[in-house]
C-alpha positions, 0 to 999 in steps of 0.5 A: 435513492441510496448512494451505496451499491454493489458494483458489478465491476468490484469485489466490494461494495462502494459508497459514493461521496460527492463524485467519488466512489469509495470502497467499503470493507465490511466487518461482521463482529460478534461483540458489535451491537451497532453500526460503526463507520470508520474512514481509513485514509491510509487504505483509501477506504471506508470500514463498516463494522456491524453485528454478526447477523446484521444485514450488510445492505441495511448497514450500507444504506445507513452508512451512505446516509452519513454524507456530511460526516463522510464528506468531512473525512474523505476531504482530508484524503486523496481519492483511491486510484483503481489500477487498470488499463490507462491508469498510472501507478508509480514505480521507483517514484516515477509514474508509469502508465498501464498500457494494455493490449489483449494480444500482448503477453500476459506478463507485465513488462516495464518499458520506459515510463509504461507497464505493458501487459496483455491477457484478460482485461479483468485481471490486469490490476491484480497482475500488476499488483503481483508484479510490483510485489515481486519487484519489491521482494527481489529488490529489497532482499538484495539490498538488505543482504548487500547493506548488511554484508557491508556492516558485517551483519547477517540477515535471516528471511526477507519478506514483504506485506502490506501493513498500514502502520509501518514500512518495515520491521526486524525480528530478534531472529534477524528476519526483515519484512517490508511494505511492498509499496516501498517499490513505488517510492523514490529509490532513496526513500526505499534504500533509507528504509532498508538501511533502517531495518538492517541497522536494527540487526545490531541495535533493536532500539532507536538510540543514538548508536542506531541512528549513527549506524543508519546514517553510515549504511544509507547512501543518501540523506536519511532525514529527506527520506523520512520527510518524504514518507511523512509527506507522501507515504500515505498516498501510496496506499490509495492505489487499489488493484481489484 
């Protein structure tokens, strides 16, 4: 019996490794001549690349048979967390339990250590994700402009995305973009990242003057914030919402 299957409750196929089901991102590539399986620890998923006309079902069966390799790879990472009723997701570094009541309003509300949400159960995760992204954008846009104003700097547009390899970026035009998942990190970690990107409005390198400005702009220990991201940052990507 194969360990790969299409779950009726998921948008993507999964492969079971031990007792844990890991989501699989299938990529058809015109230049690919064989199957290629990669474990993406930052995303908490497997990525399976196959030739354009190849059968995804056969590719999944092949991938599911690589159990020794899979066990070694996933053993280095925490299992993904599917966010839904009863699950916990961090907000500002504090775990919040998702409490679902079908009779409650659809909009997500924060109350103490809980995220309250009603409406259809099958869209709870996606609505929590949209709410978190909205919180992230509102918060980091305000913080970016406040910090920049104190330094006499001008911010362009501010946006959020879900990059795997960086927490923020700054363009030569003064536009700032952040990983929305920073809203799940402790406040001092998020603010340090905002200070880092705002400092790039004046210094586009990472020289001594840049780091001195970051220290001036941040209201906490920059080194401690960077250490937290190195230690815990990857774990923020294991939360999945659909």
